[in-house]
C-alpha positions in Angstrom: 144.3 -54.6 -88.3 143.5 -57.7 -90.7 140.1 -56.9 -92.4 140.5 -60.3 -93.7 140.7 -62.2 -90.6 137.4 -64.4 -91.9 140.1 -65.5 -94.5 142.0 -67.2 -91.1 138.9 -69.1 -89.9 138.2 -70.2 -93.6 141.7 -71.7 -93.8 141.3 -73.3 -90.1 138.0 -75.0 -91.4 139.7 -75.6 -95.0 136.2 -74.2 -96.4 138.8 -72.8 -99.2 139.5 -76.7 -99.9 136.2 -78.2 -99.5 133.7 -79.3 -96.6 134.5 -78.2 -93.0 137.6 -79.8 -91.4 136.9 -79.2 -87.5 140.2 -79.6 -86.2 140.8 -78.2 -82.4 144.4 -76.4 -82.9 143.2 -73.7 -80.7 145.9 -71.1 -78.5 143.6 -72.0 -75.5 141.8 -74.6 -74.1 138.6 -74.2 -71.8 138.3 -77.8 -70.9 140.6 -80.5 -70.8 138.5 -82.9 -73.0 139.4 -84.8 -76.2 137.2 -86.3 -78.8 139.4 -89.6 -79.1 138.4 -91.9 -76.7 142.0 -93.2 -76.5 143.2 -90.0 -74.6 140.5 -89.3 -72.3 141.4 -90.0 -68.7 139.8 -93.5 -67.6 140.8 -93.3 -64.1 142.1 -96.9 -63.6 144.2 -95.8 -61.1 142.3 -93.5 -59.4 143.1 -89.5 -59.4 146.4 -90.1 -57.8 148.1 -89.9 -61.2 146.4 -86.4 -61.9 147.7 -85.1 -58.4 150.9 -86.3 -59.2 151.2 -84.4 -62.5 149.7 -81.3 -60.5 152.4 -81.6 -57.7 155.3 -82.0 -60.6 154.2 -79.0 -62.7 154.0 -76.8 -60.0 157.4 -77.6 -58.7 158.8 -76.8 -62.3 159.2 -80.8 -62.9 158.8 -83.3 -66.0 155.2 -83.8 -65.6 155.5 -87.0 -66.8 156.6 -89.6 -64.2 156.3 -93.4 -64.9 157.8 -97.0 -63.4 160.8 -96.3 -65.8 161.7 -93.3 -64.4 161.6 -95.0 -60.8 165.3 -95.3 -59.7 165.7 -96.2 -55.9 169.1 -98.0 -56.6 171.4 -95.4 -54.5 169.9 -97.1 -51.4 171.9 -99.9 -51.6 174.9 -98.3 -50.9 173.4 -95.5 -48.6 172.3 -98.4 -46.1 175.4 -100.4 -44.9 173.7 -102.8 -43.0 170.4 -104.2 -41.7 170.7 -106.2 -38.6 172.5 -109.4 -39.3 171.3 -109.9 -43.2 174.3 -110.2 -45.5 174.4 -108.1 -48.5 172.2 -110.0 -50.9 169.4 -110.4 -48.0 169.8 -106.8 -47.4 169.5 -105.9 -51.0 166.2 -108.3 -51.3 164.6 -106.5 -48.1 165.4 -103.1 -49.5 163.7 -104.2 -52.9 160.6 -105.4 -51.1 160.6 -102.2 -48.8 161.1 -99.7 -51.7 159.9 -101.6 -55.1 157.6 -99.1 -57.0 154.2 -100.7 -55.9 154.7 -99.5 -52.5 155.3 -95.8 -53.0 151.4 -95.1 -51.8 152.4 -96.7 -48.4 154.9 -93.9 -47.5 152.8 -91.3 -45.9 154.8 -88.1 -46.3 153.8 -85.3 -48.7 156.5 -84.9 -50.7 155.7 -88.5 -52.0 153.1 -87.1 -54.0 155.5 -85.5 -56.6 156.7 -89.6 -57.6 153.0 -90.8 -58.2 153.3 -91.7 -61.7 151.1 -91.3 -64.3 148.6 -94.2 -65.9 150.3 -96.2 -69.0 149.0 -96.0 -72.3 147.6 -93.1 -74.0 144.7 -92.0 -71.6 148.0 -90.4 -69.4 147.4 -87.4 -72.0 144.0 -86.9 -70.5 145.4 -86.8 -67.1 148.1 -84.2 -67.4 145.5 -82.4 -69.3 143.5 -82.6 -66.0 146.5 -81.6 -63.8 147.1 -78.4 -65.9 143.5 -77.6 -65.8 143.2 -77.8 -61.9 146.8 -76.3 -61.7 145.5 -73.2 -63.7 142.1 -73.1 -61.4 144.5 -73.0 -58.2 146.9 -71.0 -59.4 149.4 -74.1 -58.0 152.7 -73.0 -59.8 152.1 -69.6 -56.9 150.8 -71.2 -54.1 153.2 -71.2 -51.7 151.3 -73.3 -48.9 151.0 -75.9 -51.4 154.4 -76.2 -52.6 155.7 -76.4 -49.3 153.3 -79.1 -48.2 154.5 -80.9 -51.4 158.4 -80.0 -51.3 158.7 -80.1 -47.5 162.3 -82.1 -46.9 161.3 -83.1 -42.9 161.4 -86.9 -42.6 159.5 -88.6 -39.7 161.0 -91.8 -39.6 163.9 -93.5 -41.1 162.2 -95.4 -43.6 160.9 -91.8 -45.1 164.4 -90.3 -44.8 166.1 -93.2 -46.6 163.6 -93.2 -49.3 164.0 -89.5 -50.1 167.8 -89.6 -49.8 167.9 -92.5 -52.2 165.4 -92.1 -54.8 166.7 -90.6 -58.0 165.5 -86.9 -58.3 162.6 -85.8 -61.2 164.4 -83.6 -64.2 163.0 -79.8 -63.8 161.0 -79.0 -67.2 158.7 -76.4 -67.6 155.4 -77.4 -68.8 153.1 -74.8 -71.0 150.1 -74.4 -69.7 147.1 -73.1 -72.6 144.3 -73.4 -70.2 141.7 -70.9 -69.7 139.2 -71.6 -66.5 135.8 -69.9 -66.8 134.4 -70.5 -63.5 137.2 -68.9 -60.9 134.7 -66.7 -59.9 132.1 -68.9 -59.1 134.3 -70.8 -56.6 135.8 -68.0 -54.3 136.5 -70.6 -51.3 138.7 -73.2 -53.0 142.0 -71.5 -51.8 141.0 -70.9 -48.6 139.4 -75.1 -48.2 143.0 -76.1 -50.1 144.6 -74.4 -47.5 142.7 -75.6 -44.6 143.5 -79.2 -45.8 146.9 -78.8 -45.9 146.7 -77.6 -42.6 145.8 -81.3 -41.8 148.5 -83.7 -43.0 147.4 -87.1 -42.4 143.8 -85.9 -43.4 145.1 -84.1 -46.6 147.1 -87.0 -47.5 144.0 -89.3 -47.4 141.5 -86.7 -49.0 143.7 -84.7 -51.6 142.3 -86.7 -54.7 138.7 -86.2 -53.8 139.3 -82.8 -53.3 140.8 -81.6 -56.1 138.6 -84.6 -58.2 135.7 -82.3 -56.4 136.7 -79.1 -57.5 137.5 -80.4 -60.8 134.0 -82.0 -61.3 132.3 -78.9 -60.3 134.4 -76.7 -62.6 133.8 -78.8 -65.8 130.2 -78.9 -64.9 129.6 -75.4 -64.2 131.5 -74.4 -67.7 129.4 -76.7 -69.6 126.5 -75.4 -68.8 127.6 -71.4 -69.0 129.0 -71.7 -72.4 125.8 -73.2 -73.6 123.7 -70.1 -72.5 124.3 -67.5 -75.5 120.9 -65.5 -73.9 122.5 -65.1 -70.5 127.0 -65.5 -70.9 127.2 -61.7 -71.4 126.4 -60.9 -67.5 129.3 -63.5 -67.1 129.0 -67.1 -65.7 126.7 -67.9 -63.6 126.3 -70.6 -60.4 123.7 -73.0 -61.8 122.1 -74.7 -58.9 122.6 -78.7 -59.2 121.3 -81.0 -56.8 122.9 -84.1 -55.0 121.5 -87.0 -52.6 123.5 -89.1 -50.5 124.4 -92.7 -51.8 122.4 -94.3 -49.0 119.0 -92.5 -49.8 116.0 -93.2 -51.9 114.9 -91.1 -54.7 112.0 -90.8 -57.1 111.2 -88.9 -60.3 109.2 -86.2 -58.7 112.1 -84.7 -56.9 114.1 -81.8 -58.0 117.2 -83.9 -57.2 116.5 -86.2 -60.2 115.4 -83.2 -62.5 118.1 -80.8 -61.8 120.8 -83.0 -61.3 122.5 -85.0 -63.8 119.7 -85.1 -66.2 120.2 -81.3 -66.6 123.8 -81.7 -66.9 123.1 -84.6 -69.7 120.6 -82.3 -71.7 123.7 -79.2 -72.1 126.6 -81.6 -72.4 125.8 -82.8 -75.7 126.4 -79.4 -77.2 130.2 -79.0 -74.9 132.0 -79.3 -78.5 130.0 -77.2 -80.7 130.3 -74.4 -78.0 134.0 -74.9 -77.2 134.4 -74.6 -80.9 132.1 -71.5 -81.3 134.5 -70.1 -78.9 137.8 -71.1 -80.6 136.3 -69.8 -83.7 135.9 -66.4 -82.5 139.5 -66.0 -81.1 140.9 -66.7 -84.2 139.3 -63.9 -85.7 139.8 -61.5 -83.0 143.4 -62.7 -83.0 143.9 -61.5 -86.3 141.7 -58.3 -86.2 144.4 -57.6 -83.3 147.5 -59.4 -83.9 147.6 -60.9 -80.2 147.2 -63.9 -78.7 144.6 -62.8 -75.8 142.2 -65.3 -75.2 138.3 -63.6 -74.6 135.6 -65.8 -73.2 131.8 -65.3 -74.8 131.2 -62.9 -71.8 134.2 -60.6 -72.7 133.4 -60.7 -76.5 129.7 -59.8 -76.1 130.6 -56.9 -73.9 133.0 -55.2 -76.5 131.8 -52.1 -77.6 129.1 -51.6 -80.7 131.9 -50.8 -83.3 134.4 -53.7 -82.5 131.2 -56.1 -82.6 130.1 -54.8 -85.8 133.7 -55.6 -87.2 133.8 -59.0 -85.3 130.0 -59.7 -87.0 131.1 -58.5 -90.6 134.2 -61.4 -90.4 132.0 -64.1 -89.0 129.2 -63.3 -91.7 131.7 -63.7 -94.6 133.0 -66.9 -92.9 129.5 -68.2 -92.3 128.5 -67.3 -96.2 131.6 -69.4 -97.2 130.3 -72.0 -94.8 126.7 -72.2 -96.7 128.7 -72.7 -100.1 130.2 -76.0 -98.7 127.2 -77.5 -96.7 123.9 -75.4 -97.9 121.6 -73.9 -95.1 118.4 -72.7 -94.7 119.1 -69.9 -92.2 120.1 -66.3 -93.7 123.6 -65.0 -92.0 122.1 -61.8 -90.3 123.4 -58.1 -89.0 123.1 -59.3 -85.7 126.1 -60.8 -84.0 124.3 -62.9 -81.6 122.0 -64.3 -83.8 124.6 -65.4 -85.8 126.3 -67.0 -83.0 122.9 -68.9 -82.4 122.6 -69.4 -86.3 126.1 -70.9 -86.2 126.2 -72.9 -82.9 122.8 -74.8 -84.7 125.2 -75.3 -87.6 128.0 -77.0 -85.9 125.7 -79.2 -83.3 123.8 -80.4 -87.1 127.3 -80.8 -89.3 129.8 -82.2 -86.1 129.7 -85.8 -86.2 127.5 -87.3 -83.2 129.8 -89.8 -82.2 132.5 -87.3 -81.7 130.5 -84.8 -80.0 129.5 -87.7 -77.6 132.9 -88.6 -76.8 134.3 -85.2 -76.1 131.7 -84.6 -73.2 132.5 -88.1 -71.7 135.3 -86.8 -69.6 132.4 -85.6 -67.4 131.5 -89.2 -67.2 134.6 -90.8 -66.5 134.9 -88.2 -63.5 131.6 -88.6 -62.1 131.6 -92.4 -62.6 134.6 -92.2 -59.8 133.0 -90.5 -57.2 130.2 -88.2 -58.1 127.2 -90.3 -60.0 125.4 -93.8 -59.0 123.2 -95.5 -61.1 119.6 -96.2 -59.9 117.9 -98.3 -62.3 114.9 -96.9 -64.5 116.2 -93.6 -63.4 119.4 -93.7 -64.4 122.8 -92.0 -63.1 122.3 -89.5 -60.5 124.5 -86.7 -58.7 126.0 -88.6 -55.3 127.7 -87.5 -52.6 129.7 -90.4 -51.1 129.8 -90.5 -47.3 133.7 -90.2 -47.5 133.0 -87.0 -49.7 130.5 -85.7 -47.5 132.9 -85.5 -44.6 135.6 -84.0 -46.7 133.4 -81.5 -47.7 132.1 -80.9 -43.9 135.5 -80.5 -42.6 136.5 -77.8 -44.9 133.1 -75.9 -44.7 132.7 -75.9 -40.9 136.7 -75.9 -40.0 137.5 -74.9 -36.4 134.6 -73.4 -35.2 130.9 -74.7 -34.8 128.6 -73.3 -37.7 125.0 -73.3 -37.5 123.1 -76.2 -39.8 121.5 -73.9 -41.8 124.9 -72.2 -42.6 126.8 -75.5 -43.2 124.0 -75.9 -46.1 124.8 -72.6 -47.2 128.4 -72.9 -47.9 127.8 -76.2 -49.3 125.5 -74.5 -52.2 129.0 -72.0 -52.3 130.7 -74.8 -53.6 127.8 -75.9 -56.3 126.3 -78.9 -54.1 122.5 -78.4 -53.5 120.2 -80.2 -51.3 116.7 -80.4 -51.6 114.6 -80.9 -48.0 115.0 -84.8 -48.1 118.4 -84.9 -48.4 119.4 -82.5 -45.9 116.9 -84.2 -43.3 119.6 -87.5 -44.4 122.5 -84.8 -43.8 121.5 -84.2 -40.5 120.7 -87.7 -39.6 124.2 -88.6 -40.7 126.0 -85.8 -38.7 123.8 -86.9 -35.5 125.9 -90.6 -36.3 129.1 -88.8 -36.5 128.3 -87.0 -33.3 129.3 -83.8 -34.4 125.4 -82.2 -34.3 125.3 -79.7 -31.3 121.7 -78.9 -30.4 121.2 -76.0 -28.5 117.5 -76.0 -27.6 115.1 -78.1 -26.1 113.1 -78.5 -28.7 116.5 -79.0 -31.1 115.7 -76.7 -33.5 118.8 -74.7 -33.3 121.4 -76.9 -34.8 125.4 -76.3 -35.0 127.5 -78.7 -36.7 131.0 -79.4 -34.8 134.3 -79.2 -36.3 135.2 -82.6 -38.1 139.4 -82.5 -37.4 
């Protein structure tokens, strides 16, 4: 056991050379975020590039795939003739049918593996999100998912021609260093995915929105939980976040406004500092134990007293060295939790504001794609679009009708909370969809029927 573990952290921060340098070369990552703008996923091609990366990663294929990799030249030999067309006319027709831009028109699960990443540096962000979601759903070991995306059954001649001719993607294992902290909060995710995959056409239209939804829920709950040092010892907890429908009006007095995106905004400012703090603690523990196991704040705060005392000693020595480079008013203490709060305060102050802001913009990017709506002076609010409401309702109700109050309880299990006004809007929407079943003269007993 190395009782100079603080030296490793001092070297990591380069305090031995001068002012701290906040590089992020950690063994594990808890969020697929970037401090550099160019690498952050912008979703200019939607969420499908991420789905393509997930499909390839889970099958052990090369995760990066773009237009240069797309090769369907074998089709000219595989298709001997097309009606009365000569060879040149035949090839022109095949080019038109199977051009790279026509991939999305093939309605087959296996086509997901050929969904390309975006061009440019932000494809790195798409890859990281793909790895993060794959870890959350354990897609490498999810047979239902792998069977769905790797099925060889063709439904028509066009699909058969395509899959018989397309150059297969090379195999390549990709290391996945992501740790997904909110797994225990979203226990329905795998049963939701399994239900969706059992409805092929609906799944192909909605897998991007489904995984984007869980991605958004995972990252927002992670950001909120790691910002609360006073509660994290007891484990991650589902923080109620309130959504509205995109069609309803909103005022600043509603809980939806106060406990929606505004609540996230106040906490995401500190995400980089919180993330770094966890990384620094793991550097200390790694050098104390000689292992590469990742420990969350919950794990660390529940260590036995002697272990915490040892970690705190190493942390204190680093903090004293930190103060020598950047003078601070706060004194290093003998209390571990107090030192964590002090170091967090220092990091919030010392990390470049622009860098911290860029780091958490990944929340805004996915939010702007699906889950945020600008409402004038109220700013952006958490919003459920109608197509996503239909998707979530389908995976909640599944095959048997449910009482409306049970449906709302299931929304909350998935991290979606509605106030009474939004609940009324949802009920009205269900009535228009003709999936609301009233079982009493007064209409007080309401069931929601299956969507699919």
